[in-house]
C-alpha positions as MATLAB code, in Angstrom:
seq = 'MEELVLTDPVVKPEEVKSNFKIISLTLDHEAIAHTGPPPATVEAGLVSIRLKDNLGAYYNHQYTGKTATDFIKYINTANFTTNSLHKRILQRLSADGILPGTVTGTPDPPAGVFDAE';
ca = [
      91.943   83.716  122.718;
      89.682   84.286  119.739;
      89.422   81.624  117.092;
      87.518   80.994  113.868;
      85.110   78.033  113.869;
      84.722   76.526  110.387;
      81.228   76.398  108.890;
      82.020   72.924  107.511;
      84.696   71.217  109.640;
      87.347   69.210  107.787;
      86.799   65.597  108.838;
      89.419   62.851  108.707;
      89.052   59.449  110.353;
      89.152   60.176  114.104;
      90.165   63.800  113.442;
      88.000   66.887  112.990;
      89.675   70.146  112.033;
      87.265   72.778  113.287;
      89.041   75.969  114.354;
      92.069   78.174  113.790;
      93.999   80.682  115.897;
      96.390   83.375  114.729;
      99.970   82.585  115.735;
     101.784   85.447  113.996;
     101.186   88.400  111.721;
     103.665   90.230  109.486;
     102.847   93.561  107.838;
     105.385   94.805  105.279;
     104.737   97.853  103.067;
     107.918   97.394  101.068;
     108.125   93.651  100.453;
     108.150   92.897   96.750;
     105.555   90.395   95.582;
     105.257   88.803   92.162;
     101.549   88.474   91.481;
      99.479   86.981   88.705;
     100.287   84.592   85.902;
     103.488   85.017   83.865;
     104.640   87.575   83.125;
     104.101   88.384   86.799;
     103.412   91.912   87.987;
     105.805   93.206   90.638;
     104.007   95.017   93.459;
     105.017   96.222   96.915;
     103.132   94.996   99.976;
     102.874   91.784  101.967;
     100.650   90.599  104.798;
     101.575   87.163  106.112;
      99.285   85.379  108.574;
     100.359   82.174  110.348;
      97.552   80.071  111.793;
      97.345   76.937  113.931;
      94.391   74.555  113.872;
      92.938   72.637  116.802;
      94.922   69.531  115.738;
      98.242   71.389  115.994;
      98.929   71.844  112.263;
     100.221   75.203  110.990;
      99.013   77.128  107.951;
     100.170   80.302  106.219;
      98.127   82.761  104.196;
      99.451   85.812  102.396;
      97.955   88.906  100.859;
     100.233   90.648   98.367;
     100.419   93.852   96.378;
      97.580   96.377   96.568;
      95.412   93.954   98.564;
      98.164   93.809  101.206;
      98.766   97.563  101.339;
      95.008   98.213  101.584;
      94.822   95.627  104.399;
      97.717   97.335  106.231;
      96.014  100.744  105.916;
      92.754   99.239  107.206;
      94.470   97.636  110.224;
      96.512  100.775  110.901;
      93.400  102.955  111.184;
      91.024  100.454  112.822;
      89.427  101.088  116.198;
      89.988   97.961  118.306;
      87.619   99.004  121.107;
      84.898   96.504  120.190;
      86.704   94.139  117.783;
      90.271   93.015  118.447;
      93.038   92.792  115.855;
      92.770   88.992  115.799;
      88.997   89.075  115.385;
      89.231   91.534  112.471;
      91.845   89.370  110.725;
      89.849   86.167  111.248;
      86.720   87.918  109.947;
      88.665   89.031  106.859;
      89.892   85.469  106.210;
      86.300   84.271  106.511;
      84.872   87.039  104.288;
      87.504   86.259  101.633;
      86.502   82.572  101.667;
      89.910   81.449  102.948;
      88.458   79.995  106.167;
      84.654   80.074  106.014;
      83.191   80.195  109.502;
      82.368   82.435  112.427;
      84.676   84.045  114.963;
      84.069   83.065  118.589;
      85.787   83.678  121.914;
      87.167   86.733  123.609;
      90.578   88.385  123.402;
      93.234   87.120  125.783;
      93.760   89.464  128.724;
      96.975   91.510  128.795;
      99.935   89.764  130.408;
     103.320   90.731  131.744;
     104.456   94.325  131.347;
     101.155   95.294  129.755;
      98.999   94.373  132.765;
      96.453   97.015  133.678;
      97.246   98.608  137.033;
];
């Protein structure tokens, strides 16, 4: 499975948080998001990404409004031949400064009913 390796790992005594994996992804064109300082602007669009670090802790990140709908359009039209969905999302989180680092690893092989014959 692909994962993002932090440029500067988060270090706690006897613990080093160094990488994240995508656990779930929600894309919603019609979710209503309240963005900005009061009075908040109401915009449609939500992308919710749930991540898990190497220490087992979970994190959530959300894109809302136009940023979310643009992200959904980008994902919807992307060619995943050379870069997987997970890799593209992790790269986006890194480019946006949410999780600075580099993406390593390879996509998990298909399993179950999606096995190649």
